[in-house]
DRENZADREN-121340 format. One record per residue (C-alpha): residue number from 1; z, y, x. Coordinates in steps of 0.05 Angstrom, whole numbers, padded with zeros to 5 digits. Each point is the difference from the previous one (the first is absolute). Example, Ala and Ser with C-alpha at 12.3 -4.5 7.8 and 13.67 -1.06 7.14 Angstrom:
DRENZADREN-121340
REC  1  00156  -00090  00246;
REC  2  -00013  00069  00027;
//
This chain:
DRENZADREN-121340
REC  1  00000  00000  00000;
REC  2  -00018  00068  00027;
REC  3  00059  00044  00014;
REC  4  -00002  00069  -00029;
REC  5  00035  00046  00048;
REC  6  00026  00068  -00014;
REC  7  -00052  00056  00003;
REC  8  -00007  00033  00067;
REC  9  00041  00063  00007;
REC  10  -00036  00061  -00023;
REC  11  -00032  00040  00055;
REC  12  00031  00069  -00004;
REC  13  -00051  00052  -00019;
REC  14  -00009  00051  00055;
REC  15  -00012  00070  -00025;
REC  16  -00061  00035  00028;
REC  17  00014  00043  00062;
REC  18  00017  00069  -00023;
REC  19  00025  00061  00035;
REC  20  00034  00044  -00051;
REC  21  00029  00065  00024;
REC  22  00074  -00010  00010;
REC  23  00024  00063  00036;
REC  24  00004  00046  -00060;
REC  25  00022  -00052  -00052;
REC  26  00049  -00030  00049;
REC  27  00033  00066  00017;
REC  28  00000  00018  -00073;
REC  29  00037  -00064  -00017;
REC  30  00052  00013  00055;
REC  31  00008  00072  -00021;
REC  32  00011  -00022  -00073;
REC  33  00054  -00048  00023;
REC  34  00029  00055  00044;
REC  35  00006  00047  -00060;
REC  36  00033  -00054  -00041;
REC  37  00052  -00009  00055;
REC  38  -00002  00072  00021;
REC  39  00074  00006  00017;
REC  40  00000  -00057  00050;
REC  41  -00070  00017  00024;
REC  42  00016  00074  00011;
REC  43  00060  -00019  00041;
REC  44  -00042  -00049  00041;
REC  45  -00054  00053  00011;
REC  46  00052  00051  00022;
REC  47  00028  -00050  00049;
REC  48  -00070  -00016  00026;
REC  49  -00018  00074  00007;
REC  50  00065  00013  00036;
REC  51  -00017  -00057  00047;
REC  52  -00069  00029  00011;
REC  53  00028  00069  00016;
REC  54  00050  -00031  00047;
REC  55  -00056  -00038  00034;
REC  56  -00038  00065  00010;
REC  57  00064  00034  00023;
REC  58  00010  -00056  00050;
REC  59  -00069  00013  00031;
REC  60  00015  00075  00003;
REC  61  00068  -00012  00033;
REC  62  -00029  -00049  00050;
REC  63  -00055  00050  00016;
REC  64  00051  00056  00010;
REC  65  00045  -00045  00043;
REC  66  -00059  -00020  00042;
REC  67  -00023  00072  00007;
REC  68  00067  00033  00013;
REC  69  00044  -00055  00030;
REC  70  -00039  -00058  00031;
REC  71  -00058  00037  00033;
REC  72  00045  00056  00030;
REC  73  00049  -00054  00025;
REC  74  -00057  -00034  00037;
REC  75  -00023  00067  00027;
REC  76  00070  00019  00025;
REC  77  00017  -00070  00022;
REC  78  00065  -00001  -00040;
REC  79  00019  -00005  -00073;
REC  80  00043  00049  -00039;
REC  81  00055  -00042  -00033;
REC  82  00010  00048  -00058;
REC  83  -00074  00000  -00018;
REC  84  -00004  -00076  00006;
REC  85  00061  -00009  -00045;
REC  86  -00026  00050  -00050;
REC  87  -00069  -00033  -00003;
REC  88  00030  -00070  -00005;
REC  89  00048  00022  -00055;
REC  90  -00058  00030  -00040;
REC  91  -00041  -00063  00006;
REC  92  00060  -00044  -00018;
REC  93  00017  00042  -00061;
REC  94  -00071  -00004  -00026;
REC  95  00000  -00076  00011;
REC  96  00063  -00008  -00042;
REC  97  -00028  00044  -00055;
REC  98  -00064  -00041  00001;
REC  99  00040  -00064  -00009;
REC  100  00035  00029  -00061;
REC  101  -00066  00022  -00031;
REC  102  -00030  -00069  00012;
REC  103  00058  -00033  -00036;
REC  104  -00005  00048  -00058;
REC  105  -00076  -00009  -00006;
REC  106  00004  -00075  00001;
REC  107  00058  -00005  -00050;
REC  108  -00030  00048  -00050;
REC  109  -00071  -00029  00007;
REC  110  00027  -00070  -00012;
REC  111  00038  00024  -00061;
REC  112  -00063  00031  -00028;
REC  113  -00041  -00062  00014;
REC  114  00048  -00050  -00031;
REC  115  00014  00045  -00060;
REC  116  -00076  00000  -00012;
REC  117  -00001  -00076  00005;
REC  118  00055  -00003  -00053;
REC  119  -00032  00053  -00045;
REC  120  -00069  -00031  -00002;
REC  121  00027  -00071  -00009;
REC  122  00040  00026  -00059;
REC  123  -00062  00033  -00028;
REC  124  -00042  -00063  00007;
REC  125  00054  -00042  -00032;
REC  126  00005  00050  -00057;
REC  127  -00075  -00008  -00012;
REC  128  00007  -00075  00001;
REC  129  00055  00005  -00053;
REC  130  -00038  00048  -00045;
REC  131  -00071  -00028  -00001;
REC  132  -00019  -00048  -00056;
REC  133  00011  -00075  00008;
REC  134  -00075  -00014  00003;
REC  135  -00008  00046  00061;
REC  136  00046  -00046  00039;
REC  137  -00041  -00060  -00021;
REC  138  -00061  00030  00034;
REC  139  00035  00010  00066;
REC  140  00019  -00048  00056;
REC  141  00075  -00002  00009;
REC  142  -00004  -00005  00075;
REC  143  -00044  00062  00003;
REC  144  00048  00040  -00043;
REC  145  00057  -00021  00045;
REC  146  -00040  00020  00061;
REC  147  -00012  00069  -00028;
REC  148  00075  00011  -00007;
REC  149  00014  -00019  00072;
REC  150  -00057  00003  00050;
REC  151  -00043  00053  -00035;
REC  152  00057  00049  -00008;
REC  153  00021  -00010  00073;
REC  154  -00072  00009  00023;
REC  155  -00005  00065  -00040;
REC  156  00059  00033  00033;
REC  157  00003  -00037  00066;
REC  158  -00025  00064  00035;
REC  159  00055  00042  -00031;
REC  160  00049  -00012  00057;
REC  161  -00042  00032  00055;
REC  162  -00032  00051  -00048;
REC  163  00052  00056  00011;
REC  164  -00008  -00008  00076;
REC  165  -00075  00003  -00008;
REC  166  00006  00064  -00039;
REC  167  00043  00030  00054;
REC  168  -00056  -00017  00048;
REC  169  -00042  00052  -00035;
REC  170  00053  00052  00015;
REC  171  00003  -00023  00072;
REC  172  -00076  00001  00007;
REC  173  -00005  00071  -00028;
REC  174  00055  00025  00046;
REC  175  -00028  -00037  00060;
REC  176  -00068  00029  -00014;
REC  177  00029  00070  00000;
REC  178  00039  -00013  00065;
REC  179  -00059  -00031  00036;
REC  180  -00047  00055  -00024;
REC  181  00049  00052  00027;
REC  182  00007  -00036  00067;
REC  183  -00073  -00019  00013;
REC  184  -00058  -00001  -00051;
REC  185  -00038  -00049  00045;
REC  186  00054  -00053  -00006;
REC  187  00000  00013  -00076;
REC  188  -00069  -00034  -00001;
REC  189  00034  -00065  00024;
REC  190  00048  00002  -00059;
REC  191  -00056  00013  -00050;
REC  192  -00040  -00057  00029;
REC  193  00060  -00046  -00010;
REC  194  00005  00021  -00073;
REC  195  -00074  -00015  -00011;
REC  196  00009  -00068  00032;
REC  197  00059  -00014  -00046;
REC  198  -00043  00016  -00061;
REC  199  -00057  -00045  00024;
REC  200  00048  -00058  00012;
REC  201  00029  00009  -00069;
REC  202  -00069  -00002  -00033;
REC  203  -00018  -00064  00038;
REC  204  00066  -00032  -00018;
REC  205  -00007  00013  -00074;
REC  206  -00072  -00025  00001;
REC  207  00021  -00068  00027;
REC  208  00072  -00007  -00023;
REC  209  -00004  00019  -00074;
REC  210  -00042  -00059  -00025;
REC  211  00046  -00047  00039;
REC  212  00062  00033  -00030;
REC  213  -00029  -00008  -00069;
REC  214  -00014  -00073  00012;
REC  215  00069  -00010  00029;
REC  216  00036  00027  -00061;
REC  217  -00045  -00042  -00045;
REC  218  00017  -00063  00040;
REC  219  00074  00016  -00002;
REC  220  -00004  -00002  -00075;
REC  221  -00039  -00065  00001;
REC  222  00050  -00033  00046;
REC  223  00057  00022  -00045;
REC  224  -00038  -00026  -00060;
REC  225  -00013  -00069  00029;
REC  226  00072  -00005  00024;
REC  227  00025  00019  -00069;
REC  228  -00045  -00052  -00033;
REC  229  00023  -00054  00048;
REC  230  00073  00015  -00011;
REC  231  -00007  00007  -00075;
REC  232  -00041  -00064  -00006;
REC  233  00042  -00040  00049;
REC  234  00012  -00055  -00051;
REC  235  -00074  -00009  -00014;
REC  236  -00018  00002  00073;
REC  237  00052  -00052  00019;
REC  238  -00011  -00046  -00059;
REC  239  -00075  -00004  00014;
REC  240  00010  -00005  00075;
REC  241  -00043  00062  00013;
REC  242  00045  00032  00052;
REC  243  -00055  -00006  00053;
REC  244  -00050  00036  -00046;
REC  245  00047  00058  -00013;
REC  246  00018  00003  00074;
REC  247  -00073  00005  00019;
REC  248  -00012  00054  -00053;
REC  249  00059  00041  00025;
REC  250  -00018  -00012  00073;
REC  251  -00070  00025  -00012;
REC  252  00023  00065  -00032;
REC  253  00054  00010  00053;
REC  254  -00052  -00012  00055;
REC  255  -00045  00052  -00032;
REC  256  00057  00049  -00001;
REC  257  00017  -00017  00072;
REC  258  -00072  00011  00023;
REC  259  -00003  00066  -00037;
REC  260  00065  00022  00032;
REC  261  -00026  -00018  00069;
REC  262  -00064  00039  -00012;
REC  263  00041  00060  -00022;
REC  264  00045  -00007  00061;
REC  265  -00062  -00006  00044;
REC  266  -00027  00066  -00025;
REC  267  00068  00033  00007;
REC  268  00004  -00030  00069;
REC  269  -00059  00043  00021;
REC  270  00020  00061  -00039;
REC  271  00074  00007  00019;
REC  272  -00010  -00003  00076;
REC  273  -00055  00051  -00007;
REC  274  00048  00047  -00037;
REC  275  00053  -00013  00052;
REC  276  -00049  00015  00056;
REC  277  -00020  00069  -00026;
REC  278  00061  00038  00026;
REC  279  -00005  -00035  00067;
REC  280  -00073  00018  00005;
REC  281  00019  00071  -00018;
REC  282  00053  00002  00055;
REC  283  -00050  -00026  00051;
REC  284  -00051  00052  -00021;
REC  285  00052  00055  00002;
REC  286  00023  -00021  00070;
REC  287  -00071  00001  00027;
REC  288  -00021  00063  -00036;
REC  289  00067  00033  00013;
REC  290  -00003  -00011  00075;
REC  291  -00068  00033  00001;
REC  292  00026  00058  -00044;
REC  293  00060  00010  00046;
REC  294  -00046  00003  00060;
REC  295  -00041  00053  -00037;
REC  296  00064  00040  -00013;
REC  297  -00004  -00006  -00076;
REC  298  00061  -00045  -00007;
REC  299  00069  -00007  00031;
REC  300  00035  -00064  00018;
REC  301  00053  00010  -00053;
REC  302  -00052  00012  -00053;
REC  303  -00037  -00064  00020;
REC  304  00065  -00040  -00003;
REC  305  00015  00029  -00069;
REC  306  -00069  -00018  -00027;
REC  307  00001  -00070  00032;
REC  308  00070  -00014  -00028;
REC  309  -00022  00027  -00068;
REC  310  -00057  -00052  00000;
REC  311  00051  -00053  00019;
REC  312  00046  00019  -00057;
REC  313  -00058  -00001  -00049;
REC  314  -00012  -00074  00015;
REC  315  00050  -00027  -00050;
REC  316  -00017  00049  -00057;
REC  317  -00074  -00014  00009;
REC  318  00016  -00074  -00001;
REC  319  00039  00009  -00065;
REC  320  -00059  00036  -00029;
REC  321  -00042  -00060  00020;
REC  322  00049  -00047  -00034;
REC  323  -00008  00039  -00065;
REC  324  -00076  00002  00006;
REC  325  -00001  -00075  00016;
REC  326  00042  -00016  -00062;
REC  327  -00038  00046  -00047;
REC  328  -00048  -00057  -00018;
REC  329  00058  -00043  -00023;
REC  330  00028  00060  -00037;
REC  331  -00064  00011  -00038;
REC  332  -00012  -00074  -00015;
REC  333  00072  -00014  -00021;
REC  334  00005  00065  -00038;
REC  335  -00064  -00016  -00038;
REC  336  00027  -00067  -00021;
REC  337  00066  00029  -00022;
REC  338  -00035  00055  -00038;
REC  339  -00042  -00051  -00038;
REC  340  00064  -00025  -00030;
REC  341  00031  00068  -00012;
REC  342  -00063  00022  -00036;
REC  343  -00001  -00059  -00048;
REC  344  -00017  00032  -00067;
REC  345  00024  -00056  -00044;
REC  346  00073  00015  -00015;
REC  347  00032  -00036  -00057;
REC  348  00012  00051  -00054;
REC  349  00052  00001  -00054;
REC  350  00005  00039  -00065;
REC  351  00052  00050  -00024;
REC  352  00027  -00039  -00059;
REC  353  00065  -00041  -00005;
REC  354  -00001  -00067  -00035;
REC  355  00022  00008  -00073;
REC  356  00054  -00044  -00029;
REC  357  -00024  -00065  -00029;
REC  358  00007  -00076  -00002;
REC  359  -00052  -00012  00055;
REC  360  -00064  -00005  -00039;
REC  361  -00058  -00016  00048;
REC  362  -00068  00018  -00027;
REC  363  -00063  -00013  00040;
REC  364  -00063  00023  -00035;
REC  365  -00071  -00017  00020;
REC  366  00016  00001  00075;
REC  367  -00053  -00013  00052;
REC  368  00013  00000  00074;
REC  369  -00049  00000  00059;
REC  370  00018  -00012  00073;
REC  371  -00043  00042  00046;
REC  372  -00008  -00026  00071;
REC  373  -00023  00066  00031;
REC  374  -00010  -00001  00076;
REC  375  00004  00076  00000;
REC  376  00073  -00006  -00021;
REC  377  00018  -00047  00057;
REC  378  00040  00037  00051;
REC  379  -00010  -00012  00075;
REC  380  -00060  -00045  -00006;
REC  381  -00026  -00042  00057;
REC  382  -00060  00042  00018;
REC  383  -00047  -00018  -00057;
REC  384  -00028  00059  -00038;
REC  385  00023  00005  -00071;
REC  386  -00067  00024  -00026;
REC  387  -00031  -00065  00025;
REC  388  00047  -00042  -00044;
REC  389  -00005  -00014  -00074;
REC  390  00054  00019  -00050;
REC  391  00018  -00064  -00036;
REC  392  00032  -00001  -00068;
REC  393  00041  -00055  -00033;
REC  394  00011  00002  -00075;
REC  395  00070  -00029  -00009;
REC  396  00012  00017  -00074;
REC  397  -00046  00014  -00059;
REC  398  00025  00032  -00064;
REC  399  00069  -00033  00002;
REC  400  00048  00016  -00056;
REC  401  00070  -00027  -00011;
REC  402  00063  00022  -00034;
REC  403  00074  -00018  00010;
REC  404  00050  00029  -00050;
REC  405  00071  -00028  -00001;
REC  406  00011  00026  -00070;
REC  407  -00061  -00039  -00023;
REC  408  00025  -00064  00032;
REC  409  -00040  00004  00065;
REC  410  00051  00013  00055;
REC  411  -00025  -00052  00048;
REC  412  -00075  00001  00012;
REC  413  -00033  -00052  00046;
REC  414  -00068  00009  00032;
REC  415  -00036  -00064  00019;
REC  416  -00066  -00009  00035;
REC  417  -00038  -00034  00056;
REC  418  00000  00027  00071;
REC  419  -00040  00065  00002;
REC  420  00005  00012  -00075;
REC  421  00034  00068  00010;
REC  422  00073  -00018  -00011;
REC  423  00028  00036  00061;
REC  424  -00045  00060  -00013;
REC  425  00029  00004  -00069;
REC  426  00070  -00002  00029;
REC  427  -00015  00057  00048;
REC  428  -00028  00041  -00058;
REC  429  00060  -00013  -00044;
REC  430  00046  00021  00058;
REC  431  -00039  00065  00010;
REC  432  -00017  -00017  00072;
REC  433  -00074  00008  -00014;
REC  434  -00036  00040  -00053;
REC  435  -00051  -00032  -00046;
REC  436  -00073  00016  00008;
REC  437  -00002  00009  -00076;
REC  438  00049  -00010  -00056;
REC  439  00074  00017  -00005;
REC  440  00066  -00032  00018;
REC  441  00060  00025  -00040;
REC  442  00074  -00014  00000;
REC  443  00037  00023  -00062;
REC  444  -00059  00044  -00017;
REC  445  -00004  00036  00067;
REC  446  -00060  -00011  00044;
REC  447  00023  -00025  00068;
REC  448  -00043  00049  00040;
REC  449  00036  00058  -00035;
REC  450  00070  -00022  00021;
REC  451  00040  00028  00057;
REC  452  00012  -00044  00060;
REC  453  00074  -00005  -00017;
REC  454  -00014  -00021  -00072;
REC  455  -00051  -00052  00021;
REC  456  00040  -00032  00056;
REC  457  00066  00001  -00039;
REC  458  -00026  -00034  -00062;
REC  459  -00056  -00046  00025;
REC  460  00012  -00055  00051;
REC  461  -00051  -00048  00030;
REC  462  00019  -00063  00038;
REC  463  -00057  -00033  00037;
REC  464  -00011  -00072  00021;
REC  465  00004  00020  00074;
REC  466  00071  00026  00001;
REC  467  00016  00049  00055;
REC  468  00070  00000  00031;
REC  469  00020  00056  00047;
REC  470  00035  -00011  00066;
REC  471  00067  00021  -00031;
REC  472  00059  -00028  -00037;
REC  473  -00004  -00033  -00068;
REC  474  00034  00061  -00031;
REC  475  -00049  00048  00033;
REC  476  -00059  -00043  -00023;
REC  477  00023  00003  -00072;
REC  478  00020  00074  -00002;
REC  479  -00054  00028  00048;
REC  480  00044  00061  00013;
REC  481  00015  00015  -00073;
REC  482  00071  00010  -00025;
REC  483  00009  -00067  -00035;
REC  484  00071  -00027  -00006;
REC  485  00019  -00070  00023;
REC  486  00012  -00024  -00072;
REC  487  -00073  00015  -00017;
REC  488  -00024  -00031  00065;
REC  489  00037  -00064  -00015;
REC  490  -00023  00000  -00072;
REC  491  -00073  00005  00024;
REC  492  00010  -00056  00050;
REC  493  00032  -00043  -00053;
REC  494  -00057  00009  -00049;
REC  495  -00050  -00013  00056;
REC  496  00038  -00065  00016;
REC  497  00016  00027  00070;
REC  498  00075  00013  -00002;
REC  499  00020  -00070  00021;
REC  500  -00043  -00004  00063;
REC  501  00016  00072  00018;
REC  502  00075  -00014  -00003;
REC  503  -00012  -00060  00045;
REC  504  -00031  00044  00054;
REC  505  00045  00017  00060;
REC  506  00015  00071  -00023;
REC  507  -00019  -00004  -00073;
REC  508  -00032  00064  -00024;
REC  509  00005  00030  00069;
REC  510  -00039  -00056  00035;
REC  511  -00059  00024  00040;
REC  512  -00062  -00037  -00024;
REC  513  -00044  00013  00060;
REC  514  -00072  00023  00002;
REC  515  -00035  -00016  -00066;
REC  516  00060  -00042  -00019;
REC  517  -00018  -00054  00050;
REC  518  00068  -00033  -00010;
REC  519  -00015  -00014  -00074;
REC  520  -00044  -00049  -00035;
REC  521  -00060  00023  -00041;
REC  522  00037  -00009  -00065;
REC  523  00061  00037  00025;
REC  524  -00044  00059  00023;
REC  525  -00031  00003  -00069;
REC  526  00068  00001  -00033;
REC  527  00024  00057  00045;
REC  528  -00063  00039  -00019;
REC  529  00013  -00015  -00074;
REC  530  00072  00023  00005;
REC  531  -00025  00065  00032;
REC  532  -00041  00014  -00063;
REC  533  00054  -00023  -00049;
REC  534  00053  00045  00032;
REC  535  -00039  00061  -00025;
REC  536  00000  -00028  -00072;
REC  537  -00073  00020  -00012;
REC  538  -00028  00010  -00069;
REC  539  -00062  -00040  00020;
REC  540  00007  -00059  00048;
REC  541  -00063  -00031  00027;
REC  542  00002  -00067  00036;
REC  543  -00064  -00018  00035;
REC  544  00012  -00073  00014;
REC  545  00066  00024  00029;
REC  546  00035  -00067  -00005;
REC  547  -00055  -00045  00026;
REC  548  00041  -00022  00061;
REC  549  00060  -00019  -00043;
REC  550  00013  -00068  -00030;
REC  551  -00019  -00005  -00074;
REC  552  00073  -00007  -00018;
REC  553  00016  00065  00038;
REC  554  -00058  00035  -00033;
REC  555  00023  -00020  -00070;
REC  556  00071  00023  00016;
REC  557  -00026  00067  00026;
REC  558  -00044  00014  -00061;
REC  559  00055  -00023  -00047;
REC  560  00048  00048  00034;
REC  561  -00049  00057  -00004;
REC  562  -00010  -00012  -00075;
REC  563  00075  -00001  -00012;
REC  564  00020  00058  00046;
REC  565  -00060  00047  -00003;
REC  566  -00001  00008  -00075;
REC  567  -00026  00072  00006;
REC  568  -00058  -00018  00044;
REC  569  -00071  -00024  -00011;
REC  570  -00022  -00057  00045;
REC  571  -00072  -00009  00022;
REC  572  -00010  -00067  00034;
REC  573  -00058  -00022  00043;
REC  574  00012  -00074  -00006;
REC  575  -00031  -00069  00009;
REC  576  00056  -00050  -00013;
REC  577  00000  -00026  -00071;
REC  578  00076  00003  -00002;
REC  579  -00004  00075  00016;
REC  580  -00057  00015  -00047;
REC  581  00035  -00033  -00058;
REC  582  00057  00050  00005;
REC  583  -00047  00058  -00017;
REC  584  -00004  00030  -00069;
REC  585  -00075  00010  00010;
REC  586  -00050  -00025  00051;
REC  587  -00064  00036  00022;
REC  588  -00054  -00044  00030;
REC  589  -00044  00036  00050;
REC  590  -00068  -00027  00020;
REC  591  -00044  00037  00050;
REC  592  00036  00066  -00012;
REC  593  -00004  -00003  -00076;
REC  594  00050  -00021  -00054;
REC  595  -00027  -00067  -00022;
REC  596  00056  -00012  -00050;
REC  597  00071  00020  -00019;
REC  598  00056  -00031  -00040;
REC  599  00059  -00045  00008;
REC  600  -00001  -00057  00051;
REC  601  -00007  -00052  -00055;
REC  602  -00055  00038  -00035;
REC  603  -00041  00007  00063;
REC  604  00010  -00074  00018;
REC  605  -00026  -00018  -00068;
REC  606  -00062  00044  -00004;
REC  607  -00020  00017  00072;
REC  608  -00030  -00057  00040;
REC  609  -00002  00043  00063;
REC  610  00073  00020  -00006;
REC  611  00022  -00071  -00013;
REC  612  -00039  -00027  00059;
REC  613  00029  00054  00046;
REC  614  00074  -00010  -00017;
REC  615  -00007  -00075  00001;
REC  616  -00033  00004  00068;
REC  617  00058  00042  00024;
REC  618  00049  -00052  -00025;
REC  619  -00039  -00057  00031;
REC  620  00002  00036  00067;
REC  621  00075  00013  -00007;
REC  622  00014  -00073  -00017;
REC  623  -00042  -00024  00058;
REC  624  00039  00046  00045;
REC  625  00065  -00028  -00026;
REC  626  -00024  -00071  00012;
REC  627  -00018  00018  00071;
REC  628  00068  00032  00010;
REC  629  00033  -00062  -00028;
REC  630  -00024  -00040  00059;
REC  631  00032  00051  00047;
REC  632  00060  00029  -00037;
REC  633  00019  00070  00021;
REC  634  00063  00039  -00015;
REC  635  -00009  00032  -00068;
REC  636  -00006  00076  -00005;
REC  637  00039  -00009  -00064;
REC  638  00027  00049  -00050;
REC  639  00063  00039  00008;
REC  640  00055  -00045  -00027;
REC  641  00033  00060  -00032;
REC  642  -00061  00014  -00045;
REC  643  -00035  -00067  -00006;
REC  644  -00053  -00007  -00053;
REC  645  00030  -00026  -00065;
REC  646  -00021  -00069  -00024;
REC  647  -00023  00028  -00066;
REC  648  -00048  00047  00036;
REC  649  -00029  -00059  00039;
REC  650  -00011  -00038  -00065;
REC  651  -00042  00057  -00029;
REC  652  -00052  -00006  00054;
REC  653  -00063  -00035  -00022;
REC  654  -00013  -00044  00060;
REC  655  -00050  -00052  00020;
REC  656  00051  -00051  00023;
REC  657  00056  -00041  -00029;
REC  658  00064  -00010  00040;
REC  659  00036  -00065  -00011;
REC  660  00072  -00016  00018;
REC  661  -00020  -00032  00066;
REC  662  -00038  00062  00022;
REC  663  -00067  -00030  -00019;
REC  664  -00056  00033  -00039;
REC  665  -00063  -00020  -00037;
REC  666  -00065  00032  00023;
REC  667  -00038  -00009  -00066;
REC  668  -00016  00074  -00012;
REC  669  -00016  00016  00072;
REC  670  -00037  -00059  00028;
REC  671  -00021  -00035  -00064;
REC  672  00040  -00064  00011;
REC  673  00068  -00027  -00019;
REC  674  00027  -00017  00069;
REC  675  00070  00018  00020;
REC  676  00016  00033  00067;
REC  677  00064  00019  00034;
REC  678  00015  00074  00007;
REC  679  00066  00007  00039;
REC  680  00037  00061  -00025;
REC  681  00012  00020  00072;
REC  682  -00071  00027  00001;
REC  683  00020  00055  -00048;
REC  684  -00043  -00027  -00057;
REC  685  00023  00027  -00067;
REC  686  00025  -00053  -00049;
REC  687  -00044  00023  -00057;
REC  688  00007  -00038  -00065;
REC  689  -00058  00000  -00049;
REC  690  00023  00016  -00071;
REC  691  00009  -00063  -00040;
REC  692  00014  -00045  00059;
REC  693  00071  -00025  00000;
REC  694  00018  00002  00074;
REC  695  00068  00008  00030;
REC  696  00021  00065  00032;
REC  697  -00015  00009  00073;
REC  698  00049  00038  00043;
REC  699  -00024  00049  00051;
REC  700  00017  -00024  00071;
REC  701  00024  00069  00019;
REC  702  00049  -00001  -00058;
REC  703  00027  -00067  00024;
REC  704  00009  00027  00070;
REC  705  00036  00060  -00028;
REC  706  00046  -00045  -00039;
REC  707  00016  -00040  00062;
//
């Protein structure tokens, strides 16, 4: 048999070589950041200017000491102690003052830089929190993470040397005036150095900017692949594809490494050239100055002053080169950050509060279309959006449903095949997305007209993929809201979670780890459910939110919700027959349309598609239980304190008969009359078909609680 291997890793698209101007936009970006942190930045600039002035003063003092102390001492053959001490004290004092200004500049510049890191990360995170849910679904998580970290750092990496570079301008202006006053001929050397600096900057940006763009893009891709590998670790390990993921990551990491080496290679030519400019200037000044002294146009002291001035300018010019060299990263990173800050799609809320009411959910003629628009994908991988096609997916077509507790419809179940639009309907009912057409109302108020506080306080959605924060159980339930412990425990009890939470080392204050890694899937779902219950929402939406729980646990949860949440409407996205049968009304979705609606028994009697679907779900569940029976696992059973009552179990219209020995007949499911063992340790619900006289079955968890 031919082995089908994993597809070869995608070859990263390399953007065409481009040489965008970076000097003006780069400086503009840095100046914008400087204005936002103007207090720290102004202090850093003042420190840098003070350092520059002290540098210039040092050259003037050394020139004077040379002219008035050193040269006369050589001419007389002896040194004047007072003059030597005075000159030395002046130089030492300036050196100490320079050290103080260096410390001030570095401290204040670092404060400005790291405050900008914090500010822009907060802004990006704020955008992430405000944009609609569908925007996130278009983006790669690793890329969004990369923008928070590496793109922000790239944008303001040059902020630390920027105050020093600005002080270089002051130094260059003053040095130009000093040199022009001493000797206009030597001024030509300085002007030539400035021209060479500009030429080197143009060459650097021409070669470095495309590489910097590619580097930031690859950083995002590496983060994206790493995130996928970590997030899908169970899939990777269960299928034995570690080597495939390792090759995929290695290839992206190698691309990033090669790009970094290329960038370093270019900087390796540019930085030494910048460093060499002052030395070349000193050499030119020495040669030209000796000739000018011989001609009588220059004194020895003046030559020493100019030469030392060129020496002192070495570090400031180098800092200017650092800024110029990092401008490409500033422009590239800033552009990527700005893409996110300029996202136009911000989730909007209305001005209206939610009126009082029993929780009437009214969905009228709702259609919903998913748009896969490449133009809305942030931080793409180099492909041009205009070359891609906008794809649309019609999830719902003219869907109408109504749940009114006063009319006897407090629990509404939505059933359908995969891709029929159930989850889309749940998102619409929760107000997380807006319908393409039609209206969604709660107690007469359209959801899009409600304030954020009204919507989030009275509507709660619990998804199948329960998310648990790296925090305590209490913090996961409250999420920072002022919810008392009594309510927290009540929510955990209804969600069948109180027993296992109390068994944790620190109870409610137990740290659950990243994504609740210390919990089982069913336990994570119950924590997420308790989080929603603690807010006592008027509309509670469960999108297959108990799929990882045992059937007995699920029944206990739903029974508890019906008993305790009497003022709430419950919308269930369900597939288990035992769950569906608890609903007052069932809506059967097929390809995004309402195929039928009614009670569970009515739909079983008149809808062949519905009957086939729920029976298929039951067959799959029973097959799963049979498989589990051969490898018994510890039951994720119900909370003993709120176990599902026996009378509730007997109301469920099941497809199996439980006999006293724990055996059942498969006549409705598999079409025969064979008996099979179903050990209760698997968590199978002892469902009794009406009319069958079978003895009561005790829940194993209750027995353990009794012991």
